[in-house]
N, C-alpha and C positions, 0 to 999 in steps of 0.2 A: 366174535363171541366164543368163549371157551366151550368145549364139548367134552363129554366123557371120553376117556382114552382107550378103553378096551373095545376096539373097533374090529379086530380081526376075528372072524367067526371060528377060525381053526386054532386059535391060541386060547386055550382054556385058562381062566384066571388062577393059575397055581400060585403057591406061595412065592416062588421066584419071580413070576410075572408081576404080582402085586408089589413086591419089594422094588422092582425096577421102576414102576410108575409112581408109587407112593413116596419113595425116598425117606425123608425123616419122619413122615407120617406113618410109616410102617410100624413104628413102636406103638402108636395109638391104635392101629388096626389089631396088632397082637393083643393089646390090653382089652380091646373091644371083644374079640373072640374068646379070650380067656374068661372075661367076666360073664359073657353069655353062658359059657359052659358051667360056670359056678352058680350064677343067679337064676338062670332060666334054662336049666339042663334039658328040659323037654322041648326046647325050641331048636330049629335047624335053619342053617343058611343054605339056600338053594340058588345056584348059579344057572343062568339060562341066557342064551343069545337070542335077542329079540330083533327080528328082521325089520320091523317097522321103524325102530329107532337106530338100527344098525350098530348095536353095541350089546355088550354083556351087562346084565343087571343081576343083582343078588336080592333075593326075597327072604326076609326073616319071617318064618312061619312057626306058629305055636297052635297046636290042636286044630289044624287045618285053616287057621285064620292068619291072614297076612298082617303082620304087625307093622313092618316098614319095608321100604325099598332102599337098597344101598347101591350107589354108583361110584365108580373110581374116576378121579380127575387127576390132573398133573399135580402131584405133591399133596393131595388131600383125598378124602372120601366124604360123600354126602349121604346122610340118612334122610329119607322123606317119609313122613307119617301123614296119613289122610284121615280126616275127621268129619263127621256130619255136623250140621249147624247146631244141633242140640248139645254137642260136646263143649261149646263155648264157655259155659259157666265152670265146668270142671277144669278146663285148661287154665282158666284164670286162677284157680286154687292150687295148681301144681307147683312144685318147687323148681321151676325153670326160670331162665333169664328173662327179665322184663322185655328185652328187645325181641325175644321170640313170641311172647304174648302180643306185643304191639304189631309185629309182622303178621301174626295170625289174624288179628282183628282187621288189619288193613287189606288182607288178601281177599280177592273176590272168589266166589265159589266156582268150581269146575264141575258143573252138574250139581250134585247134592253134596259134594265133598270140598273141603278146604285143606290145603297142605301146610305142614310145618317142615321146613328143611333146615338141617343143621350141618354146617360144613365142619368137618373134623380134621384138624391139622395136628393136634396134640391131645394128650390125655385129659387136659382140663375141660374139654367140651363133652367128655363122656358122661358127666353127671347129668347134664340136660338130656342126653340121649337115653340114659337108663331110667330117668324119671318118666319119659314118654313111653318107653318100652313097658315099664311097670303098669302104667295107666292103661295102655292099649291092650296089653295081654291079660289084664285083670289080676296082676300080682300085687302091685303097690306095696 
């Protein structure tokens, strides 16, 4: 089973480190961060090493609210959004890929939350990511 790659607690996920692990997906990462700065300028990306998962994770935060989590994998990054059950009808109306909606419906709740994870290898996946960021952060 594949795992996130940022496992060394002493190696902060700098731009050079991200480029090494993301490879071609670094272009998508750069587009992601540029669009965040443009569309959601009051949001921030916060990197932290989590000892329980033994890896670095990035949290996208806007107005003290966690919008999504970002993890770095070999050649890709993943964004994971968590929603309550009452978000189901709104998610169905969002302009995101049907397979994401299907996966959300099929997903079992973890406590009171259900995740939507998007694997980003290229810029084409960013439309789905930013639709969810807009919904989750109240921008739409």
